[in-house]
C-alpha positions as CSV (number, residue, x, y, z in Angstrom):
1,M,-63.6,-25.0,-1.9
2,P,-62.4,-23.4,-5.3
3,I,-60.9,-20.1,-4.9
4,Y,-63.5,-18.3,-7.2
5,E,-66.4,-19.3,-4.8
6,K,-65.0,-17.3,-1.9
7,S,-65.8,-13.7,-0.9
8,R,-63.8,-10.8,-2.3
9,E,-62.6,-10.1,1.2
10,V,-61.2,-13.6,1.6
11,L,-59.7,-13.6,-1.9
12,Q,-57.8,-10.4,-1.1
13,A,-56.7,-11.8,2.2
14,Q,-55.3,-14.9,0.6
15,L,-53.6,-12.9,-2.1
16,A,-52.0,-10.7,0.6
17,V,-50.7,-13.8,2.4
18,L,-49.4,-15.2,-0.9
19,A,-47.6,-11.9,-1.5
20,N,-45.8,-12.0,1.9
21,E,-44.6,-15.5,1.0
22,A,-42.9,-14.2,-2.1
23,R,-39.1,-14.4,-2.0
24,N,-38.7,-11.2,-4.0
25,H,-39.8,-7.7,-2.9
26,N,-40.9,-6.6,-6.3
27,D,-43.0,-9.9,-6.7
28,M,-44.6,-9.1,-3.5
29,L,-45.4,-5.5,-4.5
30,Y,-46.8,-6.8,-7.8
31,L,-49.3,-9.1,-6.1
32,L,-50.5,-6.5,-3.6
33,E,-50.9,-3.7,-6.3
34,R,-53.2,-6.0,-8.2
35,M,-55.6,-6.9,-5.5
36,G,-58.3,-4.8,-7.0
37,S,-58.5,-7.0,-10.0
38,L,-58.1,-10.3,-8.0
39,A,-56.1,-12.6,-10.4
40,T,-57.9,-16.0,-11.5
41,D,-55.1,-17.0,-13.7
42,D,-51.4,-17.5,-13.7
43,L,-49.5,-14.4,-12.7
44,Y,-46.6,-12.9,-14.7
45,R,-45.1,-9.5,-14.7
46,E,-42.6,-7.9,-16.8
47,T,-39.7,-6.0,-15.3
48,T,-39.4,-2.2,-16.1
49,K,-35.9,-1.9,-15.0
50,C,-32.9,-4.1,-14.0
51,E,-33.6,-6.1,-10.8
52,Y,-31.6,-8.5,-8.7
53,A,-33.2,-11.6,-7.2
54,R,-32.0,-14.8,-5.4
55,S,-32.6,-18.3,-6.8
56,D,-33.9,-21.2,-4.8
57,N,-30.2,-22.0,-3.7
58,G,-29.7,-18.4,-2.6
59,Q,-27.5,-17.3,-5.5
60,L,-28.0,-13.7,-6.6
61,Y,-28.8,-13.2,-10.2
62,E,-29.8,-10.3,-12.5
63,R,-33.2,-9.7,-14.2
64,P,-32.8,-7.3,-17.1
65,A,-35.5,-4.9,-18.1
66,G,-38.2,-6.6,-20.1
67,T,-37.8,-10.0,-18.3
68,K,-41.1,-11.8,-18.0
69,V,-41.2,-13.1,-14.4
70,F,-43.5,-15.8,-13.2
71,V,-45.0,-14.8,-9.8
72,A,-47.6,-17.3,-8.9
73,D,-50.5,-19.6,-10.1
74,L,-53.7,-20.7,-8.7
75,D,-52.2,-24.1,-7.7
76,V,-49.5,-22.3,-5.6
77,Q,-52.2,-20.3,-4.0
78,K,-54.3,-23.3,-3.2
79,D,-51.3,-25.2,-1.9
80,L,-50.3,-22.3,0.4
81,I,-53.8,-21.7,1.7
82,K,-54.0,-25.6,2.3
83,S,-50.6,-25.6,4.1
84,L,-51.7,-22.8,6.4
85,G,-55.0,-24.6,7.5
86,G,-57.4,-22.9,5.2
87,Y,-59.0,-19.6,5.2
88,R,-59.6,-19.7,8.9
89,N,-55.9,-19.3,9.5
90,P,-55.5,-15.9,11.5
91,K,-53.3,-14.4,8.7
92,I,-56.2,-14.8,6.3
93,A,-59.1,-14.5,8.6
94,G,-57.7,-11.4,10.3
95,R,-57.3,-9.6,7.0
96,A,-60.7,-10.7,5.7
97,E,-62.4,-9.5,8.8
98,A,-60.7,-6.1,8.6
99,L,-61.6,-5.8,4.9
100,G,-65.2,-6.6,5.8
101,A,-65.2,-4.2,8.7
102,Y,-64.3,-1.3,6.3
103,Y,-67.8,-0.9,4.7
104,E,-69.3,0.7,7.7
105,F,-66.4,3.4,7.8
106,E,-66.4,3.8,4.0
107,P,-68.7,6.9,3.8
108,A,-66.9,8.8,6.5
109,V,-63.5,7.7,5.1
110,K,-64.4,8.9,1.6
111,D,-65.7,12.3,2.9
112,L,-62.6,12.9,4.8
113,L,-60.3,11.9,1.9
114,S,-62.1,14.3,-0.3
115,Q,-61.1,17.1,1.9
116,I,-57.3,16.2,2.2
117,D,-54.7,17.7,-0.1
118,N,-52.2,14.8,-0.4
119,K,-49.3,17.3,-1.0
120,T,-49.9,19.3,2.2
121,P,-51.7,16.7,4.7
122,K,-50.5,18.6,7.7
123,T,-52.7,21.7,6.9
124,H,-56.0,19.6,7.6
125,Q,-57.5,20.3,10.9
126,Q,-57.9,16.6,11.7
127,Y,-54.2,15.8,11.0
128,L,-52.6,13.9,13.9
129,G,-49.3,13.0,12.6
130,G,-47.3,11.1,10.0
131,G,-44.0,10.2,8.4
132,H,-42.5,9.4,5.1
133,H,-44.9,6.6,4.2
134,S,-48.3,7.7,5.6
135,S,-50.3,10.4,7.4
136,V,-52.9,10.0,10.2
137,F,-56.1,11.8,10.7
138,S,-58.9,11.8,13.3
139,L,-62.0,10.2,12.0
140,E,-65.4,10.5,13.6
141,H,-67.6,7.5,13.3
142,G,-70.1,6.0,15.6
143,N,-69.8,8.4,18.4
144,Q,-66.1,7.5,18.6
145,R,-62.8,8.9,17.3
146,W,-60.6,6.7,15.3
147,A,-57.2,7.1,13.7
148,L,-57.3,6.9,9.9
149,R,-53.9,6.1,8.4
150,V,-53.6,7.2,4.8
151,A,-50.7,5.9,2.7
152,M,-48.7,8.5,0.8
153,G,-49.7,8.6,-2.9
154,R,-53.0,7.1,-1.9
155,R,-52.3,3.9,-3.8
156,N,-50.0,1.8,-1.5
157,P,-51.5,-1.5,-0.5
158,Y,-48.1,-2.6,0.7
159,E,-48.3,0.1,3.5
160,V,-51.7,-1.2,4.5
161,D,-50.6,-4.9,4.6
162,Y,-47.5,-3.8,6.6
163,H,-49.7,-2.5,9.5
164,I,-52.4,-5.2,9.3
165,A,-49.8,-8.0,9.5
166,G,-48.6,-6.4,12.7
167,T,-52.0,-6.2,14.3
168,I,-52.8,-9.8,13.4
169,Q,-49.3,-10.8,14.8
170,A,-50.0,-9.0,18.0
171,G,-53.2,-10.7,18.7
172,D,-54.7,-9.7,21.9
173,M,-51.6,-8.2,23.2
174,A,-52.2,-5.2,25.5
175,H,-50.6,-1.7,24.7
176,A,-50.4,-2.4,21.1
177,E,-52.3,-0.5,18.3
178,K,-55.5,-2.3,17.3
179,I,-56.5,-1.9,13.7
180,R,-60.3,-2.4,13.2
181,A,-60.6,-2.0,9.4
182,I,-58.5,-1.7,6.3
183,S,-59.0,-1.1,2.5
184,Y,-56.3,-2.1,0.1
185,D,-58.1,-0.3,-2.7
186,Q,-58.2,3.1,-0.9
187,S,-54.8,2.4,0.9
188,V,-56.1,3.1,4.4
189,T,-56.2,1.6,7.9
190,I,-58.6,2.5,10.8
191,A,-57.4,2.0,14.3
192,E,-58.5,2.7,17.9
193,I,-57.0,5.9,19.1
194,M,-54.0,5.3,21.3
195,P,-54.5,6.9,24.7
196,G,-51.9,9.4,26.0
197,K,-49.2,11.6,24.5
198,E,-46.4,10.8,22.1
199,L,-43.0,10.5,24.0
200,D,-41.3,13.2,22.1
201,R,-44.0,15.7,23.4
202,L,-43.7,14.9,27.1
203,T,-42.3,17.7,29.2
204,A,-39.6,17.1,31.9
205,A,-42.2,17.1,34.6
206,E,-44.3,14.6,32.8
207,I,-41.3,12.4,32.2
208,R,-40.4,12.5,36.0
209,S,-43.9,11.6,36.8
210,I,-43.6,8.2,35.2
211,S,-43.4,5.5,37.9
212,N,-40.9,2.6,38.1
213,S,-43.7,0.1,37.7
214,Q,-44.7,1.8,34.5
215,V,-41.1,1.6,33.2
216,E,-41.2,-2.0,34.1
217,Q,-44.4,-2.4,32.1
218,Y,-42.7,-0.9,29.1
219,A,-39.8,-3.3,29.3
220,D,-42.1,-6.3,29.7
221,T,-44.2,-5.0,26.7
222,M,-41.0,-5.0,24.6
223,A,-40.2,-8.4,25.7
224,E,-43.6,-9.6,24.8
225,A,-43.4,-7.8,21.4
226,H,-40.2,-9.9,20.8
227,S,-41.9,-13.1,21.9
228,R,-44.9,-12.5,19.5
229,K,-42.3,-11.6,16.6
230,L,-43.2,-8.1,16.1
231,R,-41.0,-5.4,14.5
232,L,-41.3,-1.9,16.1
233,D,-40.0,1.3,14.8
234,H,-38.0,2.6,17.9
235,G,-36.3,5.3,16.0
236,K,-39.5,7.4,15.9
237,A,-40.6,8.4,19.3
238,S,-44.0,9.6,18.2
239,N,-44.8,5.9,17.6
240,F,-44.7,5.6,21.4
241,F,-47.3,7.0,23.8
242,Y,-47.6,7.4,27.5
243,D,-50.7,7.9,29.4
244,P,-50.7,8.4,33.2
245,A,-53.5,5.8,33.7
246,E,-52.7,3.3,31.0
247,G,-49.0,3.5,30.8
248,F,-47.0,2.9,27.6
249,G,-48.5,2.0,24.2
250,F,-47.2,1.7,20.7
251,V,-48.3,2.1,17.1
252,D,-46.9,1.6,13.5
253,F,-45.3,-1.8,13.7
254,T,-45.5,-5.0,11.7
255,A,-44.7,-8.7,11.9
256,L,-41.0,-9.5,11.9
257,D,-40.0,-11.0,8.6
258,T,-38.0,-14.1,9.7
259,K,-36.7,-14.4,6.1
260,F,-34.2,-11.8,6.9
261,S,-31.8,-11.2,9.7
262,D,-33.0,-8.4,12.1
263,K,-31.7,-7.0,15.3
264,Q,-35.0,-7.4,16.9
265,S,-35.1,-11.0,16.3
266,T,-33.3,-11.5,19.6
267,L,-34.5,-10.4,23.0
268,R,-31.4,-8.4,23.7
269,G,-31.6,-6.6,20.3
270,M,-35.2,-5.7,20.9
271,L,-34.4,-4.4,24.4
272,E,-31.4,-2.4,23.2
273,S,-33.5,-0.7,20.4
274,A,-36.4,0.0,22.8
275,I,-34.4,2.6,24.7
276,D,-34.2,5.0,21.7
277,P,-37.8,6.5,22.3
278,F,-36.6,7.6,25.7
279,L,-33.5,9.4,24.2
280,T,-35.4,10.9,21.4
281,G,-33.6,13.9,20.0
282,F,-30.3,12.1,20.2
283,Y,-27.9,13.0,17.5
284,P,-24.3,12.1,17.0
285,R,-22.0,14.8,18.3
286,G,-21.3,17.3,15.5
287,H,-24.8,17.1,14.0
288,E,-26.0,20.5,12.7
289,D,-29.5,20.0,14.3
290,I,-30.1,20.8,17.9
291,P,-33.2,18.8,19.1
292,P,-35.3,20.0,22.1
293,S,-33.8,17.3,24.5
294,I,-30.4,18.8,23.9
295,S,-31.3,22.6,23.8
296,D,-33.4,22.1,27.0
297,P,-31.0,20.6,29.5
298,D,-33.8,19.9,32.1
299,L,-35.6,17.8,29.4
300,G,-32.4,16.2,28.4
301,H,-31.5,15.3,32.0
302,A,-35.2,13.9,32.5
303,R,-34.8,11.6,29.5
304,I,-31.5,10.3,30.8
305,E,-33.2,9.6,34.2
306,L,-36.0,7.7,32.5
307,A,-33.5,5.8,30.2
308,S,-31.5,4.7,33.4
309,K,-34.7,3.3,35.0
310,Y,-35.5,1.5,31.8
311,V,-31.9,-0.1,31.9
312,V,-32.6,-1.5,35.3
313,S,-35.9,-3.1,34.3
314,A,-34.7,-4.3,30.9
315,S,-31.6,-5.8,32.1
316,A,-33.4,-7.9,34.6
317,L,-35.1,-9.8,31.7
318,L,-31.9,-11.0,30.4
319,D,-29.6,-13.9,31.5
320,A,-26.2,-13.2,32.9
321,S,-24.5,-14.0,29.6
322,E,-26.4,-11.3,27.7
323,R,-26.8,-8.7,30.5
324,Q,-23.3,-7.5,30.5
325,E,-23.2,-6.9,26.7
326,F,-26.6,-5.1,26.9
327,L,-25.4,-2.9,29.8
328,S,-22.2,-1.9,27.8
329,V,-24.2,-1.0,24.6
330,I,-26.9,0.9,26.4
331,G,-24.5,2.7,28.7
332,G,-22.8,4.1,25.5
333,H,-26.1,5.4,24.2
334,I,-26.9,7.2,27.5
335,D,-23.3,8.5,27.8
336,E,-23.4,10.0,24.4
337,H,-26.8,11.6,24.9
338,G,-25.5,13.1,28.2
339,A,-22.4,14.4,26.5
340,R,-24.6,16.2,23.9
341,V,-26.6,17.8,26.6
342,Y,-23.5,18.8,28.4
343,D,-21.8,20.2,25.2
344,H,-24.8,22.4,24.6
345,Q,-24.6,23.9,28.1
346,L,-20.9,25.0,27.7
């Protein structure tokens, strides 16, 4: 079927998949930023500053400002979609479905966006949290609360695709954020609210109430995330939730980019990174800031106890050749955190 006969949602989904196949990050951004106009011709862009790119043989070369760069053409798009098995491929179908689902949320989203001051999002009463790239708000729709993620700057389709790529890659995986709808034009995602409380907001008593079986569930979930080729942001404990009934869950993740080396591409690397949310508030000794898990010794010790439980569960998932190195690396993290707690008590 010719590309121009397909729905706008499928066209945008195809263009997003094409963008993710781009070898150069700037080429990918160029494609994503032009989804609104939906190219029906060869795509070129002109560099606005000096860039570096890699040739087909892997050699690094310079693109001076003003260089006209060929990004893609329709034949490339068609060949790529055909190689993926057509528009029913999950990468395309998943994006198209989420784009189509946005229309039912659109009135509520636009109403909420009109109330938000993009410079001071935290002042809005429905603000839930956020980071450097986006802010999350509670959205009421259909007698249900949803998590509306709004990209910083309001025009950032890359941020949207980062998250929907993760949801598609996760599939039916339990304990992972489920994005229901997206809009590249509005730069928003709409997801189910994750049950529970962010790990960095748990009290010492709440941490100690976490059962061994729930810690095992967390380790198993991290192993499954690795097997499904997901990339999680363990450095931010607010991306991880704990609910007494549901156990652990996580948000703000994407599909692992296999074109580049990444610690989480190995099971051991994933399990090593996954201890970080338990030791949230850890800073190298000598750091000027004193986070709560250091200034509150009881909270610090509770986190160490939880991390120690995790080590037992996670190490059981590794073979003997990997286990010893894992225990050495993780032991160092726990010892360093413990030393910071001890130092502050002196």
